[in-house]
VEXMAR-744107 format. One line per field, with one value per residue: residue in three letters; x, y, z of N, C-alpha, C in turn. Coordinates in Angstrom, 2 decimals. Last residue first. Layout:
// residues N
residu = (Ala/...)
n_xx = (X/...)
n_yy = (Y/...)
n_zz = (Z/...)
ca_xx = (X/...)
ca_yy = (Y/...)
ca_zz = (Z/...)
c_xx = (X/...)
c_yy = (Y/...)
c_zz = (Z/...)
***
This chain:
// residues 214
residu = (Unk/Unk/Unk/Unk/Unk/Unk/Unk/Unk/Unk/Unk/Unk/Unk/Unk/Unk/Unk/Unk/Unk/Unk/Unk/Unk/Unk/Unk/Unk/Unk/Unk/Unk/Unk/Unk/Unk/Unk/Unk/Unk/Unk/Unk/Unk/Unk/Unk/Unk/Unk/Unk/Unk/Unk/Unk/Unk/Unk/Unk/Unk/Unk/Unk/Unk/Unk/Unk/Unk/Unk/Unk/Unk/Unk/Unk/Unk/Unk/Unk/Unk/Unk/Unk/Unk/Unk/Unk/Unk/Unk/Unk/Unk/Unk/Unk/Unk/Unk/Unk/Unk/Unk/Unk/Unk/Unk/Unk/Unk/Unk/Unk/Unk/Unk/Unk/Unk/Unk/Unk/Unk/Unk/Unk/Unk/Unk/Unk/Unk/Unk/Unk/Unk/Unk/Unk/Unk/Unk/Unk/Unk/Unk/Unk/Unk/Unk/Unk/Unk/Unk/Unk/Unk/Unk/Unk/Unk/Unk/Unk/Unk/Unk/Unk/Unk/Unk/Unk/Unk/Unk/Unk/Unk/Unk/Unk/Unk/Unk/Unk/Unk/Unk/Unk/Unk/Unk/Unk/Unk/Unk/Unk/Unk/Unk/Unk/Unk/Unk/Unk/Unk/Unk/Unk/Unk/Unk/Unk/Unk/Unk/Unk/Unk/Unk/Unk/Unk/Unk/Unk/Unk/Unk/Unk/Unk/Unk/Unk/Unk/Unk/Unk/Unk/Unk/Unk/Unk/Unk/Unk/Unk/Unk/Unk/Unk/Unk/Unk/Unk/Unk/Unk/Unk/Unk/Unk/Unk/Unk/Unk/Unk/Unk/Unk/Unk/Unk/Unk/Unk/Unk/Unk/Unk/Unk/Unk/Unk/Unk/Unk/Unk/Unk/Unk)
n_xx = (-8.95/-9.59/-12.30/-13.07/-12.05/-13.65/-16.21/-15.65/-15.02/-17.48/-19.29/-18.14/-18.77/-21.51/-21.83/-20.80/-22.55/-25.56/-25.80/-22.98/-20.93/-18.62/-18.41/-18.11/-16.24/-13.70/-11.17/-8.69/-7.71/-4.85/-3.17/-4.21/-4.88/-7.27/-8.95/-9.53/-11.36/-13.50/-14.39/-14.99/-17.18/-19.22/-18.50/-16.65/-14.53/-13.56/-10.52/-7.81/-5.82/-2.58/0.09/2.96/5.85/7.14/8.36/9.31/8.51/6.28/4.68/4.11/2.74/0.43/-0.56/-1.12/-3.16/-5.14/-5.81/-7.07/-9.26/-10.76/-9.85/-8.52/-8.82/-6.28/-6.71/-8.45/-8.55/-10.06/-12.12/-14.56/-15.94/-14.41/-14.41/-12.42/-9.79/-7.26/-4.69/-2.94/-0.85/1.64/3.79/6.29/8.95/11.52/12.04/11.58/8.77/8.33/9.07/7.28/4.76/4.96/4.94/2.29/0.26/-0.56/-0.10/0.80/2.20/3.24/5.23/5.49/8.53/11.10/13.00/12.09/11.30/13.22/13.61/11.10/10.53/12.44/11.33/8.80/8.35/5.25/2.80/1.65/0.87/0.55/1.25/0.41/2.22/1.78/1.01/1.55/2.35/1.78/4.05/4.03/1.77/2.38/4.53/3.10/0.15/-1.21/-3.04/-1.76/-2.93/-3.04/-4.22/-6.05/-6.82/-8.82/-7.35/-5.93/-8.05/-8.82/-6.58/-6.42/-8.55/-7.48/-5.21/-6.42/-7.85/-5.47/-4.28/-6.34/-6.20/-3.59/-3.49/-6.73/-8.12/-8.44/-9.02/-7.93/-7.95/-6.53/-7.00/-6.80/-7.12/-8.77/-12.40/-14.48/-16.56/-15.29/-14.01/-16.16/-16.80/-14.44/-14.13/-16.28/-15.31/-13.08/-14.36/-17.89/-21.11/-23.22/-22.46/-19.28/-17.25/-14.36/-13.59/-11.20/-10.78/-9.38/-8.19/-7.68/-5.37/-2.47/0.83/2.30/0.46/0.84)
n_yy = (-0.01/2.54/2.66/1.08/2.64/5.00/3.92/3.24/5.72/7.05/5.48/5.74/8.42/8.37/6.81/8.67/10.79/11.61/14.31/16.13/17.88/16.21/15.45/17.69/19.23/17.41/15.45/14.85/12.00/10.70/10.89/11.72/11.31/11.73/9.70/10.88/12.87/11.37/10.03/12.08/13.71/12.56/13.32/16.44/19.01/21.47/20.72/18.68/15.79/15.05/13.21/11.75/12.39/12.22/13.79/13.78/15.81/14.50/14.30/17.01/17.71/16.21/17.60/20.11/19.36/18.15/20.31/22.00/20.56/20.59/23.54/25.53/28.82/30.49/30.13/31.88/32.94/30.32/27.51/26.54/27.17/26.75/26.20/23.30/22.52/24.79/22.20/19.59/18.60/16.18/14.32/14.61/16.97/17.97/20.26/19.53/19.45/22.21/23.09/21.80/22.68/25.45/25.06/24.21/25.54/25.25/23.22/22.43/19.42/17.06/14.81/12.51/11.56/10.39/12.44/15.37/17.85/19.72/19.27/19.49/22.28/23.23/22.29/23.61/26.52/27.24/28.93/29.80/27.60/24.99/21.67/19.20/16.59/13.43/11.85/13.52/14.22/16.56/18.03/18.06/19.49/21.90/22.87/23.03/23.60/23.07/20.27/17.15/13.95/10.72/7.54/5.28/3.38/3.96/5.02/7.08/8.84/9.50/10.74/12.90/14.47/15.31/16.70/18.73/20.17/21.04/22.70/24.81/25.74/26.77/28.65/29.61/29.59/29.91/26.49/23.31/20.28/17.38/14.74/11.33/8.29/6.33/5.69/4.02/4.91/5.45/7.75/9.48/9.80/10.64/13.16/14.37/14.42/16.04/18.38/18.32/19.04/20.81/21.80/22.69/24.56/23.45/20.16/17.67/15.82/12.81/11.49/8.72/7.34/7.83/7.12/4.82/2.20/-1.16)
n_zz = (-10.07/-9.21/-9.34/-7.19/-5.12/-5.40/-4.67/-2.05/-0.81/-1.32/0.23/2.80/3.29/3.56/5.77/7.70/7.52/7.01/6.08/4.73/5.22/5.18/2.44/1.02/2.53/1.92/0.49/-1.90/-3.85/-5.78/-7.84/-11.18/-13.90/-15.04/-13.97/-11.63/-12.60/-13.69/-11.25/-9.39/-9.34/-7.89/-5.26/-5.43/-4.23/-3.42/-3.36/-4.73/-5.51/-4.99/-6.25/-5.27/-7.42/-9.73/-12.53/-15.24/-16.88/-18.00/-15.64/-15.26/-17.43/-16.93/-14.71/-15.90/-17.68/-15.98/-14.30/-16.20/-16.90/-14.52/-12.37/-10.96/-9.61/-8.01/-4.33/-1.70/0.91/2.78/2.19/1.88/-0.41/-3.61/-7.21/-8.01/-7.33/-6.21/-6.16/-4.75/-2.31/-2.59/-0.46/0.75/-0.35/-1.19/-2.58/-5.25/-5.06/-4.78/-7.28/-8.95/-7.95/-8.68/-11.46/-11.90/-9.26/-6.60/-3.63/-0.21/1.13/3.72/5.33/7.72/9.24/8.83/8.96/10.99/11.99/11.24/8.61/7.63/7.98/6.15/3.77/3.65/5.75/7.41/5.32/2.93/1.59/4.05/4.87/7.02/8.78/10.47/12.64/15.80/18.47/19.59/18.79/16.05/15.56/16.78/15.01/12.64/11.40/8.83/9.89/10.67/10.05/11.28/10.04/12.00/14.04/15.59/17.81/16.55/16.11/18.63/19.53/17.78/18.74/21.20/20.24/18.85/20.87/22.19/20.38/20.21/22.84/22.92/20.72/19.51/16.14/13.36/12.31/11.66/10.18/10.18/8.04/8.12/6.67/6.50/6.74/7.33/8.95/11.26/10.39/10.37/13.20/14.21/13.06/14.31/16.86/16.62/16.15/17.10/15.81/15.55/12.42/11.84/12.69/10.87/9.51/8.33/5.35/4.15/1.26/-0.32/-0.85/1.30/1.02/0.81/-0.78/0.04)
ca_xx = (-8.79/-8.12/-11.52/-13.55/-11.64/-12.19/-15.92/-16.11/-14.17/-16.17/-19.53/-18.26/-17.31/-20.87/-22.24/-20.18/-21.16/-24.91/-26.37/-23.88/-22.33/-19.03/-18.67/-18.86/-17.63/-14.20/-12.60/-8.93/-8.50/-6.05/-3.02/-4.02/-3.57/-6.24/-8.51/-8.61/-10.16/-12.64/-14.06/-13.95/-16.02/-19.42/-18.42/-17.80/-14.67/-14.96/-11.18/-8.56/-6.68/-3.91/-0.69/1.53/5.17/6.34/8.01/9.65/9.56/7.29/5.11/4.77/4.05/1.22/-0.11/-0.14/-1.99/-4.60/-5.23/-5.94/-8.22/-10.20/-10.78/-7.88/-9.46/-7.14/-6.02/-8.53/-7.50/-9.99/-10.83/-13.92/-15.92/-14.91/-14.61/-13.48/-10.45/-8.48/-6.04/-3.07/-2.31/1.20/2.61/5.71/7.62/11.31/12.00/13.01/9.55/7.97/9.63/8.72/5.07/4.85/6.13/3.33/0.81/-1.65/0.37/-0.17/2.20/2.45/5.03/4.80/7.27/9.86/12.71/12.76/10.43/12.64/14.75/11.71/9.78/12.58/12.70/8.87/8.91/6.69/3.29/2.13/1.86/0.05/1.79/0.21/1.73/2.30/1.77/0.81/2.99/0.75/3.73/5.19/1.93/1.26/4.67/4.20/0.92/-0.45/-2.88/-2.13/-2.13/-3.50/-3.09/-5.93/-5.61/-9.15/-8.39/-5.23/-7.20/-9.83/-6.99/-5.36/-8.66/-8.78/-5.12/-5.50/-8.60/-6.39/-3.59/-5.96/-7.44/-4.03/-2.64/-5.54/-8.23/-8.70/-8.94/-8.41/-7.93/-7.23/-6.32/-7.53/-6.23/-7.61/-11.27/-13.34/-16.90/-16.25/-13.25/-15.58/-17.87/-14.82/-13.09/-16.25/-16.49/-12.90/-13.44/-16.46/-19.92/-23.42/-23.37/-20.24/-18.67/-14.93/-14.02/-12.23/-10.33/-10.53/-7.82/-8.80/-6.07/-3.88/-0.14/2.38/1.25/0.12)
ca_yy = (-1.38/2.08/3.44/0.79/1.30/5.01/4.54/2.23/4.51/7.53/5.68/4.44/7.92/9.16/6.30/7.33/11.01/10.32/13.86/15.06/18.35/16.88/14.40/16.66/19.50/18.11/15.84/15.31/13.27/10.67/9.79/12.01/10.85/12.69/9.45/9.85/13.27/12.17/9.33/11.13/14.22/12.59/12.01/15.69/17.72/21.35/21.88/19.28/16.90/14.91/14.39/11.67/12.65/11.10/14.04/12.69/16.08/14.93/13.14/16.22/18.36/15.93/16.21/20.06/19.94/17.38/19.13/22.55/20.81/19.35/22.66/24.80/27.46/30.31/30.34/30.84/33.27/31.62/28.03/26.08/28.25/26.11/27.17/24.25/21.94/24.17/22.74/20.41/18.91/17.49/14.41/13.19/16.63/16.65/20.36/19.81/18.25/21.17/23.60/21.57/21.40/25.08/25.61/23.25/25.61/25.66/23.79/22.95/20.88/17.43/16.36/12.79/12.32/9.48/11.78/14.20/16.72/19.75/19.25/18.30/21.32/23.59/21.85/22.15/25.91/26.96/28.29/30.79/28.49/25.90/22.99/19.75/17.98/14.32/11.24/13.23/13.06/15.46/17.79/17.53/18.14/21.01/22.59/22.06/23.94/24.31/21.30/18.47/14.99/12.01/8.46/6.10/3.07/3.32/3.98/5.90/8.27/8.82/9.57/11.83/13.87/14.52/15.57/17.79/19.52/20.14/21.52/23.94/25.18/25.74/27.45/29.89/29.10/31.00/27.88/24.21/21.82/18.20/16.01/12.45/9.55/5.95/6.61/3.31/4.48/4.37/6.52/9.15/9.29/9.28/12.13/14.14/13.67/14.66/17.89/18.75/18.15/19.60/21.93/21.68/24.99/24.05/21.54/18.13/17.10/13.48/12.41/9.40/7.90/7.38/8.18/5.60/3.50/0.01)
ca_zz = (-10.55/-9.13/-10.34/-8.54/-5.29/-5.62/-6.04/-3.09/-0.73/-1.85/-1.12/2.05/3.19/2.43/4.51/7.64/7.06/7.21/7.45/4.65/5.04/6.34/3.51/0.38/2.57/3.13/0.54/-0.49/-3.62/-4.82/-6.97/-9.89/-13.41/-15.40/-15.47/-11.59/-11.91/-14.56/-12.50/-9.16/-10.00/-9.33/-5.72/-5.15/-4.96/-3.86/-3.65/-3.60/-5.91/-4.33/-6.36/-5.35/-6.12/-9.41/-11.06/-14.28/-16.18/-18.90/-16.36/-14.18/-17.23/-18.15/-14.50/-14.85/-18.11/-17.10/-13.77/-15.43/-17.95/-15.00/-13.24/-12.04/-9.94/-9.21/-5.51/-2.73/-0.05/2.58/2.17/3.14/0.58/-2.34/-5.94/-8.20/-8.45/-6.17/-6.32/-5.90/-2.52/-2.95/-1.32/0.44/0.28/-0.74/-1.18/-4.77/-5.36/-3.60/-6.02/-9.08/-7.82/-7.24/-10.78/-12.07/-10.59/-7.52/-4.92/-1.21/0.89/2.48/5.05/6.49/9.36/8.88/7.72/10.73/12.26/12.62/9.56/7.51/8.68/7.58/4.19/3.84/4.41/7.45/6.44/3.90/0.90/2.97/4.82/5.69/8.72/9.51/11.59/14.69/17.84/19.76/20.19/16.61/14.91/17.35/16.57/12.69/12.53/9.10/8.83/11.14/9.52/11.62/10.21/11.01/13.17/14.35/17.96/17.11/14.92/17.74/20.32/17.75/17.38/21.09/21.11/18.14/19.78/22.86/20.74/19.07/22.31/23.80/20.72/20.22/17.53/14.19/12.03/12.67/9.79/11.02/8.14/8.65/6.60/7.16/6.40/6.71/7.48/11.24/10.53/9.12/12.12/14.47/12.75/12.90/16.64/16.96/15.15/17.32/15.82/16.53/13.53/11.40/12.51/12.00/9.32/9.27/6.06/4.81/2.44/0.05/-2.06/0.94/0.87/2.08/-0.80/-0.02)
c_xx = (-7.94/-7.89/-9.96/-12.72/-11.94/-11.52/-14.34/-15.88/-14.32/-15.18/-18.14/-18.49/-17.24/-19.44/-21.71/-20.55/-20.52/-23.43/-25.64/-24.48/-23.39/-20.49/-19.20/-19.22/-18.63/-15.78/-12.99/-10.32/-8.62/-6.67/-4.36/-3.85/-3.33/-4.93/-7.37/-8.08/-9.13/-11.40/-13.07/-13.45/-14.87/-18.14/-18.44/-17.65/-15.86/-15.34/-12.62/-9.30/-7.59/-4.80/-2.17/0.90/3.68/5.77/6.92/9.41/9.91/8.58/6.35/5.32/4.82/2.64/0.73/0.44/-0.91/-3.31/-4.45/-5.07/-6.97/-9.18/-10.08/-8.80/-8.93/-7.61/-6.80/-7.61/-7.40/-8.75/-10.82/-12.55/-15.26/-14.88/-15.03/-13.44/-11.69/-9.10/-6.06/-4.50/-2.50/-0.38/2.35/4.53/7.12/10.02/11.81/13.00/11.03/8.65/9.51/9.44/6.60/5.31/6.10/4.70/1.92/-1.05/-0.85/0.44/1.15/2.38/4.28/4.68/6.66/8.53/11.38/12.24/11.02/11.95/14.31/12.95/10.40/11.82/12.86/10.23/9.09/7.12/4.75/2.69/2.47/1.22/1.22/0.46/1.47/1.75/2.33/1.78/1.99/1.15/2.69/4.73/2.95/1.42/3.71/4.45/1.94/0.53/-2.21/-2.01/-2.65/-2.39/-3.75/-4.82/-5.53/-8.00/-8.66/-6.21/-6.48/-8.97/-7.98/-5.87/-7.61/-8.89/-6.35/-5.32/-7.67/-7.39/-4.56/-5.28/-7.12/-5.37/-3.19/-4.83/-6.80/-9.04/-9.20/-8.12/-8.67/-6.95/-7.12/-6.61/-7.06/-6.61/-10.04/-12.22/-15.66/-16.63/-14.12/-14.61/-17.15/-15.83/-13.68/-15.35/-16.69/-14.10/-13.19/-15.59/-18.75/-22.20/-23.51/-21.21/-19.51/-16.39/-14.42/-12.46/-11.36/-10.11/-9.14/-8.37/-7.26/-4.37/-1.45/1.20/1.18/0.95)
c_yy = (-1.38/0.65/2.98/1.42/0.85/3.65/4.56/2.63/3.53/6.45/6.12/4.48/6.58/8.68/7.03/6.74/9.66/10.39/12.65/14.68/17.43/17.51/15.12/15.54/18.43/18.17/16.38/15.83/13.55/11.97/9.62/10.76/11.18/12.35/10.46/9.42/12.17/12.68/10.13/10.58/13.13/12.98/11.77/14.32/16.85/20.05/21.60/20.40/17.36/16.13/14.24/12.97/12.41/11.26/13.09/13.02/15.09/15.21/13.41/15.03/17.53/16.48/15.71/18.59/19.88/17.99/18.28/21.26/21.26/19.55/21.50/24.09/26.77/28.98/30.09/31.14/32.16/31.90/29.48/26.73/27.83/27.23/26.43/25.27/22.88/23.56/24.27/20.97/20.01/17.66/15.89/13.23/15.16/16.25/18.99/19.86/18.39/19.84/22.61/21.93/21.08/23.67/25.31/23.69/24.47/25.70/24.24/23.40/21.19/18.91/16.41/14.32/12.58/10.26/10.96/13.44/15.33/18.38/19.21/18.31/19.92/22.58/22.13/21.72/24.45/26.34/28.00/30.23/29.53/26.72/23.80/21.22/18.38/15.60/12.25/12.50/12.50/14.13/16.64/17.06/17.33/19.62/21.73/21.71/22.74/24.33/22.59/19.51/16.41/13.09/10.00/7.17/3.99/3.07/3.24/4.69/6.97/8.10/8.81/10.70/12.69/13.81/14.71/16.53/18.45/19.43/20.52/22.65/24.30/24.94/26.42/28.53/29.39/30.45/28.81/25.59/22.56/19.65/16.96/13.68/10.74/7.10/6.20/4.40/4.02/3.87/5.35/7.89/8.79/8.81/10.74/13.11/13.43/13.82/16.43/18.08/18.86/18.69/20.59/21.49/23.94/24.35/22.14/19.69/17.50/14.71/13.00/10.22/8.65/8.02/7.64/6.60/4.08/1.25)
c_zz = (-11.91/-9.66/-10.32/-9.62/-6.76/-5.88/-6.40/-4.46/-1.93/-1.93/-1.85/0.60/2.49/2.19/3.39/6.17/6.85/6.75/7.89/6.00/4.82/6.31/4.74/1.35/2.06/3.12/1.95/-0.40/-2.08/-4.74/-6.13/-9.04/-11.99/-14.75/-15.76/-13.06/-11.94/-13.96/-13.44/-10.45/-10.16/-10.03/-7.24/-5.64/-4.54/-4.57/-4.27/-4.13/-4.74/-4.79/-5.95/-5.22/-6.26/-8.02/-10.74/-12.79/-15.09/-18.12/-17.28/-14.83/-16.22/-17.98/-15.77/-14.69/-17.15/-17.49/-14.86/-14.83/-17.22/-16.01/-13.90/-12.91/-11.13/-9.31/-6.74/-3.93/-1.03/1.61/1.88/3.18/1.85/-1.31/-4.78/-7.03/-8.95/-7.41/-6.31/-6.05/-3.64/-3.11/-1.54/-0.39/-0.12/0.08/-0.44/-3.17/-4.87/-3.78/-4.87/-7.85/-7.98/-7.09/-9.28/-11.39/-10.67/-8.96/-5.71/-2.47/-0.28/2.31/3.56/6.34/7.95/8.95/7.67/9.47/11.93/12.97/10.95/8.56/8.74/8.43/5.59/4.32/4.68/6.11/6.38/5.15/2.00/2.50/3.69/5.73/7.31/9.69/10.57/13.70/16.66/18.99/20.56/18.11/15.64/16.71/17.13/14.27/12.96/10.26/9.53/10.01/10.13/10.99/10.46/11.14/11.87/13.44/16.73/17.23/15.29/16.62/19.37/18.43/17.25/19.81/21.17/18.95/19.01/21.85/21.55/19.34/21.09/23.36/21.61/20.21/18.18/15.80/13.18/12.31/10.78/10.60/9.02/8.76/6.98/7.15/7.21/6.40/6.68/9.91/10.75/9.23/10.88/13.56/13.11/12.45/15.07/16.66/15.37/16.31/16.24/16.58/14.33/12.58/11.67/11.65/10.68/8.98/7.09/5.56/2.95/1.43/-1.61/-0.29/0.51/2.23/0.61/0.04)
***
């Protein structure tokens, strides 16, 4: 099995009636094995407490926990990895701090971003956004399916083999075309979080990805 999952689940603030750890438990019950904790506008102690609670759930279900943005908290709660945005710590600095076995992912919007991140030695790249999404502030230019095709073709030509994860407003019906473009996997937030039955939604995503990966 690849070190990098084909389905990355991302938690969200303000999902009515749910804490981040409760969201993680719902999706892990559905079979998620990769949880990215995305916490916004929280102080350090509250963020760390949320991370600790979510880590307990991930350990219970043997899922990997990736912390969005915050290298210090990722290190302190002994998460499996960190996902770095364009305004966060540089991947090389994070690698020096966290060591070779820690998973480091980073965000890209262009092929040049991918080249730079490949040089920095990241383990995977979140490429997006696929379409407009309101879960992210300061949204980069939307790529659409054609954008993915062009960038992935450039990766192939330049022998860049880092797993590329599509992100940004992705729905179940997008998977077929996205996987045809050559991506390794997808990161999903609202399409699961906003469903009443999150566990069932996860199962549908997992089933569809398995069928497409055959």
